[in-house]
Structure formats: C-alpha cells, structure tokens
C-alpha positions in Angstrom: 9.8 26.9 26.6 10.5 23.4 28.0 13.6 21.5 27.0 11.6 18.3 26.9 10.8 17.1 23.4 7.2 17.5 22.3 5.4 14.2 21.5 3.2 14.1 18.5 -0.2 12.4 18.5 0.2 8.7 17.9 3.8 8.6 19.2 4.0 5.9 21.8 7.0 4.6 23.7 7.5 2.0 26.4 8.5 3.6 29.6 9.6 2.2 33.0 10.5 3.9 36.3 11.4 3.0 39.9 7.7 2.9 40.8 6.7 0.9 37.8 9.4 -1.7 37.0 9.9 -2.8 33.4 9.2 -6.5 34.0 5.7 -5.8 35.5 4.6 -2.9 33.4 6.1 -4.1 30.0 3.1 -6.4 29.4 0.6 -3.8 30.1 2.4 -1.2 28.1 2.8 -3.6 25.2 -0.9 -4.3 25.3 -1.8 -0.6 25.2 0.8 0.0 22.5 -0.8 -2.7 20.3 -4.3 -1.3 21.0 -3.3 2.2 20.1 -1.4 1.2 17.0 -4.6 -0.7 15.9 -6.7 2.4 16.7 -4.5 4.8 14.7 -4.4 2.3 11.8 -8.2 2.2 11.7 -8.5 6.0 11.9 -6.0 6.5 9.1 -7.7 4.0 6.8 -11.2 5.2 7.5 -13.1 6.8 4.6 -15.2 9.9 5.1 -18.9 9.2 4.5 -21.2 12.1 3.8 -24.9 11.5 3.0 -25.6 13.8 0.0 -28.9 12.3 -1.0 -32.1 14.3 -0.8 -34.2 13.9 2.4 -37.1 11.4 2.2 -39.6 14.2 2.8 -38.4 15.9 -0.4 -38.8 12.7 -2.4 -42.3 12.0 -1.2 -43.8 15.5 -1.8 -42.4 16.5 -5.2 -45.1 18.2 -7.3 -44.9 17.7 -11.0 
C-alpha cells in the first residue's frame, strides 16, 4: 500500500511545484477549482427523473 493519502472524488486542492510556480498557476487552478465546485454542486442538487408514463403506442391502441 502507498503511504500517500487517497483523495476522494470532489476533493480539490491548489498545488504548486518548481515546474508550475504558484503565481502563474494559481489563477488557472482557482478557475478549475471554481468550475469543479460548481459542477459537484449541480450534480448533488440534481433530481432523478424517470419517465414512468405508458408509451404513446399503448395509449393509441387500447381496445375497450
């Protein structure tokens, strides 16, 4: 097993490295962070929609 902590889905952090300095990458990371937070908020607030109505073909050809 790895000693690195496992990240859960939706867990976002701002990172920087020698190849990607904080000053340059912070704006891009902040934009992605805001976008993903908005995305996860939409997913969590979405309601399931299942069409349980009878098909149109059944409604038209009902014998009585």
